[in-house]
N, C-alpha and C positions, 0 to 999 in steps of 0.2 A: 607561400607558407612563411609567416612572420617568425623570426627567431627571437626567443626570450632567454636571457642569461642572468638577470638580476631579479632577486626576490622582492626587490622594491617596485617592480612593475605592477601598475594598477590591476591588471587582470589576474595576476598571481595572488595579490592580496584579496581580491573579490572572491575567487575560488576558495581560499582558505576560510574566509569569513562565512561564506554561504554553507559550507560544511559544517561549521560549528554553531551557527546561530539560527535557531528556529524563527525568531523574531524577524531576522533579516529575510529569510526565505519567505515569510508571509508578507512583509512590507514590499519586497521587490517582486514577488510572484515568480521566483525562479529557484531552481535547485541544480544540484550536481549529480550526474550519472557517472558511475565508475565501471569501465570495462566494456568490452565489444558486446556482450550479451544484451546488457540493458540499453545500450545505444540501438542495437538492432531492433529490440522490442518497441522502442519508442518510434523508430522510423516506420515499422510495419503495423503499428496499432490498428486494430480492426475498425475502431470507431473514427478516430480522427488522427492519422499519422503526424507526428510532430518532427520538424526539423530542428536540429540543435541551433541555438544562437551562435555557439562557438565550440570548437574543439581544441583540446590541449593534448599533444602528442609528445612523448619522450623520444630522444634521439634513438635509443635502442627500439623503442616501440614501433618506430616508423618502418623497421626493417621486418616486422612481423607480418606474415601473409594475410591473417585475418584482418589486422588493422589497415593494411594497405588497401584491402578490398573495400573495407568500410569507408575509407577516405575517398575512394573513386566514387561511391554512392553519394556521399555528402557534398562532394565538390559541384554537383549539379544543383544544389539548393543555394540560391542566391544570397539568402539571409545568413548562411553559416560561414563563419570565419574560422581558419585553421591556423593554430600557433604551434611552433615547435619549441620544446623546452629542453635544455640540457638535462641529463639524467640526475645529476646531484640535486637540481632544483625540482624536478619532477617528484623525487623522493620525498621532498618537504611537503609538497602539494597533496600527495596521494593520501587518501583516508585509510589505506591499508599497509601492513607491513611490507608485503611483497607487491609492488606496484604493477597494475595491469598494463600500463604503458599508454592508456588513453582515458581522457576524462571529457565530459560534455556538460555545458550549461544549456538547460532548457527552460522554457516558460512552463509553469505548472498548469496542467489542463484545469479549466473551470468547468464543472459538471452542469448539466441542464438543471432547470428549477426543480425544487423539491417535490416530494410525491403528492403534495396537495393538489397538483394539476396533472398527475400521471396516473391514468385509469388502467395502464397496461402492466403496472408493476405487480408481479406475483411472487418474487423471492428476493428479499433484502435481509441485510444484517445491521443491527443497532449495536454499537460498542460504547460501553460507559467506562471511562477512566481506566482503559488499558494502559499501562505505564511502560511496559518493556517494548523497545522498538523491534527486537527480534520476534517476540510474540506477535505483535501487530503485523509485521511482515509475512510471518508465516500464516496468520489468519487470512490476509488478503490473497496469499497464493492459493490457499485451500478454497476461499470463496470463488475465485476465478475458475478453478478447476470443477467446481460444482455448478457453475453457470449462474451464480448470484449476479444480479444486475447492478445493484446499488449498495453501498456501504456508507452508514451514517456514523460520524464520530463525535462524541461529546467534546465540549471545550476543554476538558481536562485530560483528554487522550494524548498518547505520545504523538509526535509529528509524523504524519503519514509519509511525508516526503523528505525525511532525514536520509542521509546516506545509509545508515544501518538498516532502517526499515525497508529501504529500495533494495538493498542486497538481499535481505531475507525474502522479499517479495518475488524475486527473480523474474520481473517483467509483468507481474499481475496487475500492477498499477494502471497499465495501458489497456487492460481488458475490462476494467470496472469503471463505474462512476463513483468517485470518492467524494463525499461531502463532509467537510470539516467544520468544527465550531458549531454543531448543531444543537438545537433544543430537542432532546430525543423524546421528551413527553409529548410535544407537539406533533413530531413526526409519527409517533405510535397512534395518537388520537386520530390522525387523518388517513392511516393506512386502511386500505379496503380489503381486509383479510384478517386471519388470526394472528395475534401476538403471542409468542411463546417464550417464556423465561425459564432458565433452569435452576434448580436447587437440589443439593444432595439429599434433602429431607422431604421433598415432595412425594406424595403417595402414588401419583400416576407416572407411569414409565414413559420415556421417549418412544419405546416400541409398542405402546398402546394407544399412540396418538396418530390421528389421521393427518398426514402431511401433504396430501395431494391437492389440497386447496392452497389458495394464495397465503403465503407464510412469511412473517417477519420474525426472526429469531433475536432475542436480546441478550447480550452477554455482558457480565461486569467485570470489575477490577479483579486482578489475580488474587489478591488477599482478601479484600472486603466483600467481594461479590457485588450484587446489584443494590442500589439504594431502595429504600421502601417506596419512594415516589415512582421509580421505574418498575418495581415489582407490582404496584397498583394498576399499571397501564396494561399488564398482561392479561389476556383472556384465559390462559392456563399457565400453571407453574409445573414443569415436569422434571423427572430426575433421570439421570443415566445410571443404570444399574451397575454396582461395582461390588462383585462378590468377594474381592480381596480385602485386605485390612487397611488400605490407604483411605485418608479422610476425604481427598478431593483430587481432581484431575488438573493438570496444567490447562490454562485457559485455551491455548490453541488446540490442544488435544480434544477438549470438550466441544469446541467449534467444529472440528473435523468430523467427529461422531455424529453430531446432530445434522450437519449439512448433508453428509452422505447417506444418513438414513432417508432423508427427504429424496435424495437422488434415486436411492434404491425403491422407494415406494412409487416414485413417479415412473420408473422404468417398468416395474412389475404391474 
């Protein structure tokens, strides 16, 4: 285990930059995981387990039983380097106020080709201009729980692999195929099933819609909703009944209602 005591160490600088810069994450194809849970999810991913490129552990963190157990697993991966960092320096590297004691750098998974060649795709989500990383992470977590296979993000979506999105996703990233910087109109045109968009003013309810067939849900920006171009790709525009006096739902809440109505219909 290599000891790092200086904030000028290249690895320290790399960790800080990767957490702050979406552009660097995209250019390098790497991101940072914070905490035992996310790293375990990464290592046990059902599709393709990912071994961290390197781990950074704080002096106090190395005494934690969960972290010690995790290090024993990672030490068997030849590509994983482990670095020990003094607590005061780890505090500066950590993306959260209360450090977890362990960080990992991983290579961002590259999903399989888009749905133009995927005849088995029956349940996916298209996201247009979702801005809040917390919302995006919650949506990914919900999608994984509902057994969605693929998520397609427009070019102006929040970064799926930012530390905040990863924390909100709680490991869902490693259960989904996440496609970034997509032309959603083209994705919708090639999907072999129904495209459903939501609008609070649509006359047809979610609960009047047959969701047992291959379905792609399209959700838009938290404030502006879907663009006209995306609305035109939908086979149907449906609404979520809201008997209360609020004008709209949080984007993540709307996604949850729609996805789990499909789950309900599929089960019943």
